N, C-alpha and C positions, 0 to 999 in steps of 0.2 A: 493504332486508330491513328495516333495522332499526326503521320504523314500524311495520309487522304486526307485528313479534315482541315486542317491548316494549307494543304494545296489548293483545296476549293473555295476557300476563303479569300485565299489571295488571289487566284488566276481567273476565278471566273470574272471578277468585278474588271481585274486589268486588261481581259481582252473584248469585255464589253466597252470598254471607255478608249483603249489606244488601239484603234482601228489596225493600225501597222505591224501592231508587235501580234494582235492575231493574224494577218495575212502571213508576216514574214515566218513564222512557227507554227503554222497551223497541223502538219503534220506531229510536230512534237507534243502539242497541246489535244490530239487526238488521242493519242497512245497512252502520255498519262490520267487523260481521263478513265481510260475503261481498266488501266491500271489499278487507280483506287477504288472502280466500281468491283473489279473482283475482289477488293479487302473489304468492302463492305457486305459482299455475298460472304466470304467467309468469317468474316466478324458473327453475320447471323450464326452459321453452324458452331461457330465457337461458344456462342451463347445458349443455343439448345442444347449443347453437352457441358456447360457450367455447374459444378454443385453448388447448393447454397445449403446452409445450416434451418434445422426444423426443432427448436426450442434445445439449440447446442448440441443437436450430433446432424453432421453431415449426409448430406442425401446424395449418394450416387445413382438409383436406379435411375438409368436412362428412361423410360417411360414417362416417369412423375416428373425429371425433368423437361422432357418437350413437353407434356401439360401444364406446367408452372410457366414456362416461356408462352406458349399459346395462348393461352390467357391472362395474361398479362398487358396491360397497356403499353408496353416496350414495342410489341411486337406490331401494330399500328404505326408508329415511327419511323420504324425500321424497313416496314414495306413501304414506307410513304415514301421515303428517300430513296428506296430504288425502282419507283415505278418510272417505266423507257420514256421519259419524256424525250430523249433524243431521237424520236424518231418526227420530233416537229420540226427537223433540219430537212425532211422530205419537202414542207412547205413552206419553211421560213429561211431554208439556207444555211449553208456551214457557218455562215459568221455570224449566226447566233448566238451566243454562248451563255445566254441567260435562260435558256431554256432547262439549263439544271441547275436553276436554283434550290430544288425541291433536296439538292445534297448537303443544303445546308440542317435538315432535318437532326442528321446525325451529330449534331454540334455536343449534347451531354454526354455522349460517350467519351469527348476530348475531356470534360472538365472531371470524370471519372479517372481517367488517366494521369492526370495530373496531379490529382487528390492519393492515390495511390503511390503515386512518385515520391512526393511530398512529404509519407508517411515513413517511406522505406532510404529516403537518402540521408547521407549524414551529414549534410550540411543544409539546412530549412533555410534557413534564413537567406543564404545566398541564391536557392533555389526561388524562394518567391520574390527577391529581387530580379531574377531571370524572368519569370514569366510575368511578372508585370510589365518588365519592357518589350518583350515579346507582344500583350496584348495592345501596348500601347503603339506599336509600331504598326499592326494590323488596323489599327484607329487610325492612324495618319495616312497609309497606304489609301484605305478606302476614300478616307477625304480627300486626298491628292489626284483620285481617280475621277471622282465626282467634278473636281473644282477643273480638269482638263475638260471632260464633257461638256459644263456648263460653259467652257471658255468658247468649245467647237460649235455650241450649240447657239452663242452670242455672236459668236465671231472672231478668229482670233486676230490680235492686235487692233481693235475697233478702240480701245481706250488702255489704259495704264493697268488697269486691274487684270484685266484677261491675258491668257496667254499672249505672247511677242506672234508676230506674223510670221509664219514657216517659210513666208519668202524669202527670209534671212537666213542664209546657211548657217549660220550660228545656232539657229534654232529649229531648224530640220531633223535634226538626228534622233532615233529614238532614242537613245541615251540623255541627253537634253531634254527630250522634252518629258520624260519621267523624274528626272533629278529636280527639273524645275518646279514642277506640278510637288513636289514629294517635299521641297523646301519652303515653297510658298504655303503649304499644308500646315508645316512644323512652325513656322513663322505664327501663324493662327492661333494654334490648339497652344503653343505654349506661350502667344504674347509679350515673348523677347527681342521682336524685334518691329522698327516700321513696316507696315505695310503698305500697298496704294490704298488713294482712297476709291470708295465702291461709287459708279457713277449710275447704275441702274438698278430696279426694283430686285430685281433677280440676284445680283449682287449682295444688294441689301440684305435679301432674305438668307442666302449664303454665309453672311458675314456674323449676323443675328445668331443663327443656328450654330456655327463654329466657335463664338466667343463663347457661347451657355455649356458647349463641350468642355470648352477650354477650362469651366471652374471645375466640373467635376473632375476631369483629366490631373487637373495642378492640384484638386483634393485626396485623389485617389493615392497619387504620388509622393504627396508631403505625408499622406496617413500610413501609407506601407512601407518607408523608408524610415518614420519617426517611431514604427513599430519594432521593424528590423532593431534599429538603434537601441530600444528599451529592452527588446528580448537579449540583446547581445548586453547590454549593462544588467542586466538582471541576471542572465548567466555566471557574467564574473563575479556577481555579489556572491550566488550561492556556492562558487566556487572556491572562490578567492575571498581571504576577508579582506575589509572596504579599508584600501588605504589611505583617500583623505581624511577621512575620521579620525585616525589612527596620527596622522601627520598633526591636523590641526590639535588634535590634544598635547602632544609632545609640543608643538609651539608655543600653547598656552602658557600650559608649566615651566616652559624654559628651559628643556631636557638637555643637557650638553650636545655639540654638536656630535661626539664619538658615539654615545649611544645612539641618536638620530641616524648615523651612518651605519651602524649596524642592523638596526630596523629596517631603511629603506634598501641594504642589501640581500636581505631577509624576504623582502615583498618581491624584488629583483629576481632572485631566483623561484620564487614559486611561478611567475608569469612566463619569463623564459622556459622551464623545463615543464611545462603545464603542470605543477602539481597541486594536488586538492586535496587539502585539510577537510573538507565538511564532506567525506564518502555516505556518512549514516543518514545525515538530513537531504542528499539527493534521492539515496533509495528508497526515503521513508516514501515517495509518490507510489512505491509499486506495489504488488501483494507479499502477503509475508514468502509467499513460494519462490516468486522470480528473485525478492531480495537474495534469500540464502542462495538460491543455483549463481547469481550474480557472483556473491561473496566468497562461494568456493571456488568458481572459474578463477577468483581473483588472488585471493590471497591463500588455501588451501595447501598450494604448492610450497609456499612457505613455513606456515605454522605447521606442516608435517616435518622438518627439517629438527623441532625442537626436539631435544632427545626424551623427556619426561612424554611428550605426547606422541612417539611412535607407538604404534600398536594398538592404539586406543580404539575405542568403536568408533565407527565411521558418524553415527550419530552424535556424539560429543565433539567432534570436530566443527559441525558443521553448524550447532550452537555456537562455539567459539569465536566462528569465523565473523560472525555476526556483532563479537564484542570488540573485534581490534580497531585500533582508532591510529591514523595514519600523526607522524610527529615530524616536524624539521626542523634543524638544530643547525645552526650556525659555528662557522672556523671557530674554533676555539670555545666551546660552549661546554660546561658540562654537562653530561648527560645525569651522574648520580656522583656523591660522593661516598668517602668512607667513613661508616658511623652513622649517617642518614636510615632511617626506618624505610625500607622497602613496602611499596605500597602495589607496585606493578612490574611487571617483568617487558622486555625489550627485546625486539626482533628488527635484525638489521636489513632491512630491503637495498639498500644500495648506500655505500658511502664506505669511511672508515675510520675507524675509532679505535685510539689508543686508551693502555691501561697505566695510569701514571701513577708515580708515586706521589708523596705528600706535597713534594716542593715544585709539580708541575710539569717538570722537564724530564725527567728520569723515563724514558719507556720501558714497561714488564713485555708488553703484547702489542699486537694491534688486529684489531677483529673486523673482518670486511662482510662483503653480502652473503647472507645466507648467518652468518651466524647469532648468538641470543645470549641474554646473558640477565641474570636477577630472578632466573625463574624459580630458585629454594626460598625467596622472599615474600612470594606469595601464598605457600605452604605453610600451613600452622603443623610442624613438625616437633613432636617434644622430644628435648635433648638437643636443643639447634644451639651451639653456644653461643651465635651470633644473636641469637636473639631477633632474630628476622630483620638484622640491620645489615647492610652496604658493608663488605668485607673490601672494594678497590674503588677507587676514582677513574671515573669513565669519560673521557672527554673527546671531543669531535675534533675529527684534521681537516675537514672542508666542510662541505655542506653534506649533510648525512641524513635520508630519510627512515624514520625507524616504523614500525609497530609497536604501541603498546598495546598490553592486556593487564586490568586493574585486578587486584585481589576480590574485590568484590564481587565483578560480573565474573571472576573464577567460580565463588564459593555457590554463588546462586547457580550457576550452569552445574555444580557438582551435586548439590542436593539432589537431584533426579538423578544422577548416575553414581547410586555407592558403591558398586564395584570400581569403577573408573576411579573414582574419589583412594579407595584402598589401594590402588596399583600404582596411580599417582605418588601416593605420598612411601611408600613401599621403594620407589625410583627413586625418590629426593633422600631417603635413607640411604639408601648405595651412596650416593656420590658426594652427603655428608660425608660417609664414612671413610670416603676412598681422600676427600680432604682431610679426613682427622678433624672436624667439625662438631662432631654427634658426641654426646656421653652417652656410655656405654654404662648397662646395670649386668650384675651377675642374673643369670637364668633358673639360679634357687630363689633369690629376691624376688624376681617378677613372678616367679608361682605362687610364693607367700602370698605375693598383693592381692594376683588374681582370687587365690583361694577365701582371701577376707573378705575380698568385696564379695564374692558367690554366697558364705555365712552369713554376712550382715544381709544382704537381701532375701537369703530364704528367712532368718528369723523377723524380719519386719511383716512378711507374708502370712508367716503363720501366726504374731499376734493378731492381726487382722481377721485371718479365719478364727481362730477361737472365739472373738469378739463378735463374730457373725452366730457363732453356733452358741453361746448364751443366748443370746436375744432369739432365737428359733428356738431353743427350750423352755424361755421361759413363755412365749406366747404358746407353744402345744399347754402345758400346764394349765395356763388359765384359760385357752378352751376346753381342757379336759371338763376343769369345774365349773365352770358355767354350762357345758352340756348335760354331768351328772346331776343340777338342780333343777334345770328343766326339767328333764324326764322325771324326776320325785315330783314335783309338782302338777304334770300331767297324769301321772297315776293317779294321784290322789281325787286330781277333778273324775276320773275317768269311774272309780269305786263309788261316786253320787247316780251317775249317769244307770248304772249298770240297777240300781235298785230301784229308781224311776221306771225303768222299763218292766221290772219283774211286778210292779203291781198295778202294769197297764190294763190288764183284763177285771178289773176290780168295777165297784159301782162308781159313779160319779162325785158321791158324795164323799166315798172312801178317796175319789182320787184328787176331790179338793183338798182333803186334809191331808193326805200323803204330800199334795204339793206344797202346804205350809210346813209340813215339816220337812222335806225336802227345800225349801227356801231357807228354813233354820240352820241346818245344818249345813248349808252351803255356807250361811253368813260364819257360823262359826269356823269352817275349813278357811274359810277366808280371812278373819282371825287370827288361826293357827298360824296359815302359812306368811301373813305381816311382819312376824320377830323373826322368823327365819331368811327371808329377803332381806329384810334390814340388814343382818349381818352378812347377808353375801355381800350388799352391794357397798358396807363399811369396808368386806375385806378386800375387796378389789378398789375401789375410790376410799382413802382415808379421809379424805375434805369432807365426804357426806353428802354433796350436793347429790350426784346419784341418787343415792340411799334414800334421802327426801323426796326426788321428784317421784319414786317407785310406793313409796308409802299411799303417796295422794293419790296416786292412782288405784289401788288396792280398796283404801277408804272409798272413794266413791263409787268401784263397783259393790261396794255393800249397801252402800246407798239407794244404787239402784235396785238390787235384793229388796231391799225393805219395802219400796214404794210398791212394787209390785206384788208383794204379800198384801 
């Protein structure tokens, strides 16, 4: 859709204002007009069959797609842009291209196409500048066409402001007409040159409108270019460390020239070779799934070359690739020294490193792309004679790009993969055994140590079980004693109730007397029970607090019986 829309925006106004261009190339214009119309029709067919997302699901049903498009507001603009206004040629003549002005209604399709192109291009800043320049060109083109039409209306050559008289052969050609008008329009909208003084009211109005538009154009150009420059600086600050801050720090502290040159050489290497040292900060703007996918695509082949990580499950490697940190070393810089405690391992991405003696001159070996070192120091392997210390001096020959994996990151990752942890430790023992750096013990001693550990663990468990069993037995005995006393107390109370029921058939007087006797018996029974209850509570709680409370309750019960009597 970019071609037909821009064609209509540029050519329709050109043909309407430059009459000779319309006459000279009429067949070409009509052919291009109807080709653009066919593209407009094809675009409607594409829209009808374009799938859309509904709650995250891509809808492909043609009937629903057709219904969705026909019920939207876009269909009105699309149909209006294809109304056959060309039929007005029959009444107005073929040389009236303004009858096709309704083709401008399809312009939103152009902005949609440009937005999609901007998201897909690898150079969005350059694309924005190009898009801005195209829009400015179209604006200047329209202004030039209107200027030429206004000059024709006023009269060519009537004053210095309008287009010169065409009787002069120098200004009679079609190219000179357009280029002069375009140049004059550019002077006005950019305000970079002197323009002739307007003489008529129409000329003043045109200049006023152009100057107002020029302010907007200038502001948009400056703003867009400023945004592009700011984006470039922001990108550089994210990709690379801020060199100006470091240089200012070195100057303020009067660091020697040699060290400053090393720092400048390091920065120069980063910028020339586009080395990125802050990958993790850049990828943090993406979801975790995309971060993992990108890291796997970029770093997994390098990580798979490490011996201890070969044959490990893919999920472990996917976790580790997010932990890799890029580092760049300058020529002659030591990556690690013999005797240093190792906190990370290194994988060589690009460059050469030398294994050198303590004198820094003698080279034992040269490590190239894909090699690795320091992998044993990040595994806590028992019996390691080096004690996780570096066993060699590694120095960069030139500029070297490495990936580092810290011990803490590996430990945190392996905590979720116990099987992989055991596998890696076993591989590390094998490597140390080949190097003669692993302290070996007899099998019998190892078995004795394992057996002693098991016995100690079982004894501790047995003591805990015995303590729990003693507590359960004591609680059971206490519950049994309480239950026995309660049953005995209930039996004594039940005997008194049976006597009352047996005498229930007597006279009322006998019943009253019997009730008095029963009340007396109850009181006596209560008094007989009280000592037993006190003994019971004293046995259960030696401090006597609970026994006193029970005794008070029994006495209160006796008083209530006496009052009833």
